[in-house]
N, C-alpha and C positions, 0 to 999 in steps of 0.2 A: 754443626751444623744440625739440621735437623730435618724429616722425612716421615710423612706419614702416605697411609695409603687410604685411597676416595676409590671408591667398586663403582663404578661408569657404569650405563646400561650396552656400552661397547667394548669396557676392557678395562683393568684398574689401572688408576691413574698414581703415581709415584711423585708426587710437591715436596719440593724442597726448599727449605727456608733456613737463610744463616741471622733469623732471629725477627730482622727488621723489616726484610724481600723476599715477598717468591725469585728465587732465583734460577728454576728451573720445574720442567713439568716433561713425567716421562710417561706415554701408552707403555702396560707391561702387561702383564699373559699373569702374574702367581704376586699375590702378597709375604710380604718383606718383612723384617725387623725394622719397627720404626719407632720413632722418637719422636715427641709431636709439639709443638708450641704453639701457643695463643695465635697468631697471626696462621698457620697453616689448620690452624681449627676454622677461624674465620673463612677462608682461604674454602674448605672441603663444605663450608655452609653455601659458600657464595655455587659454586659446585652443588650440587641438590639441589638448587632452585634455579641455578638454569637451566638442568636437565632435563627439572617441572615445565618449564615453561615458564617460570616465576619469575628471572632476572634476566635482563638484557645488555646491561652495562656494568662492569666490573668496577669494585674498590677495594680488590686488594691490593697492596702499592706491590710494585713490578720493580727488579732491579735491571734494567734494561744494559745490556754488556752487549759489545760489538765494538764496530768500528764506526767513526761519524758515522756514513753513508748509513752500514747497516741498522743504525741508531735512529737517523732519517725514517727509513722504508719501516722503522716497528711503531716510531708515533705515526706513521700514514698511518697502517695496518688498527689501532687503534684504535683513533678515528671515525674508522668508518661501521655504519649504524648498522645492528644486531636486524639480520632477514636482507641484508644488499650485497650486494657484489661488486668489483675494481677487476680491474686486470692487469696486467703485471707492468700496461703500457701507460693504464691510466694513474698508479702511483710513483713511478719511473716520473712522470711529466709533475705532479702535485710536489713530489718533492725536487722538481729544480735541474734534474737529469732528464730530459724527454728521453733522450735513444736507451736510454742505462735501465733498457724493462727486464735481458737480461741478467745484470747483474742482481736486479730487484726480489728475480724467480732466486738468485744464489742464494740474497742473501733470506729472503723467505726459509730453505732449504736450512738453516743455517736456526734459527729460531727459537732458544732455550723455551721459551712458556707458549706452548701454543695453545690456540683459548685460550686464555687473556688477551694475550698477544694474535689476534685468529686472522692469523695466517692465512686458514680453509677458506676465507672469505677472498679471494684472490685467486682469480680465473686468467687461465688464456687467452687469447681470442680466439682460438679457433678449438675449445675444449675448456677441462674439467686445468689443464697442469696436471701439474703431480704434489705430492705433501709425501711430510714425509710419516707421518701414522699408517700413510698407504689410503690406498684412493678411497675403500671402503668408508673410513673412519672422515676424512673427508665430507663425503656423501650423507654422510647417514648425517655430520654436525649439520653441512648446511639445509638439509631437510628438516632436523629438525626445531633449524629458526627461519624454512619457511622462504629458503632464497636458493633452495636446489631445484 
């Protein structure tokens, strides 16, 4: 397993890889021991471009994990264009489960690869909704993309 830290404008991001895929991204306050690989260097470069507003579609290979339902949600999230928002209900409808908007929210909360799988682009019908990294980070990402 490989781990690399990226100092974003909001906090450190720890990137985790199995050598072939990005498998996890965590928001953290400090940098710890690293063991990088080519894939993590590529992901770090993409994040640098993203935060500089020079990249809006990630190409880093992702290992999308979770139940079949969660994987459908994550694939739908990846299709949300940069700077655009969708509601939990819209995602539920898109994946063929029109009344499962709460389950979509639950799947979002389990997203292991935020930013790359852009769960920050999903909002509740009556407001922002939640975000594992905290609402401050969600607001920052939405404003960065011009969708906030």
